[in-house]
N, C-alpha and C positions, 0 to 999 in steps of 0.2 A: 763638552763628550761629545759623540757624534749624535745621538738625539735630539741637537739644537738646530741640524743639519744636516736641510734633506734634500737631496740633488735636484730630486723627481718632481719639486710641488710645480716652477711651471708649466707642464709635463701636464699634469696632475689637475689646476689653475685650467688650460687648455679643454683641457677632455671636460671638467664638472661644466666650462662655458658650451660644450658640445651641450653636452645631455639637456640645459640649460632651454640651448638653444631647439636639442629637438620636441621638447618634450610643449614650447612657446608656439615653432610651425603646428602639433601636431593642434592644437591648444585651439588657438587661432583661422588653422579648417575644419574643424568643427564648429565652430561658432560662425562660421562664415556659411560655412551650405547648410539651405535647409534643402534640393533632391542635392546626390551621392555622385553628378562625376563624371566619368575618366580622369578628370584631372587629379577634380580634387581626389581621387586617390591615387592617383601617380604621388600628390604633395605626402602622404599619408605614409605610404610605400619611402617615398627618400626622409622621413622623420625620422620611420623607424630604422633602417638601415646605419640614416646618424646616435642615432640609441647606442643604438648597440654594440656598432665598431666603439665609440666614445665609455662604453660601457664596459666593450673590453680588454678596450685601452687603460680606465680609472683599476680593475682590480689584480689585473699586469703585475703591473708599475706600483702599485700598494705593495705588492707580494712579496717583491722583488725586495720594494724597501723593509720593509721587517726579514727579510731571505737575508741582505746586508745588516739588518742588527740586528738579530741574531748570530750569523760567522763571527762577526768583532764581540761580541762579547765571549763567543768563545777564546778569543785568541785570548784576548782578554786575564780571560779566568787562567788562560794556559802561563802565560805571562804571570802573575800570580802567583799559580799552585808552585811553579818553580825560582821565586825570587823567592817566595818561602821554602822552601828546602830543599834552597843556599845558603841563605840563617839560620835554617838548622843543624845544618853540618858548621859549618864553622862556630857553632856555638859548641859544639862537642870536642869540638880539638880544641 
């Protein structure tokens, strides 16, 4: 069945690593800075941008995967309905 196969798994894993990396960079930056110089603010900005891009990609690929699952399910339902109609019409004849 199609549910066992996720074509976007690798991309989701990379994006998940990006999210973890962004959180890690932000945590390290906060931990190490007592004063907040401009360089630290730059690292925070880069971490937030990385996190935002990764989260957008994760949401997009999850939505695409669910959409394709739904499309396949509807195709299978239509095929099964057609097979049932053909079987019923043959049994009447």
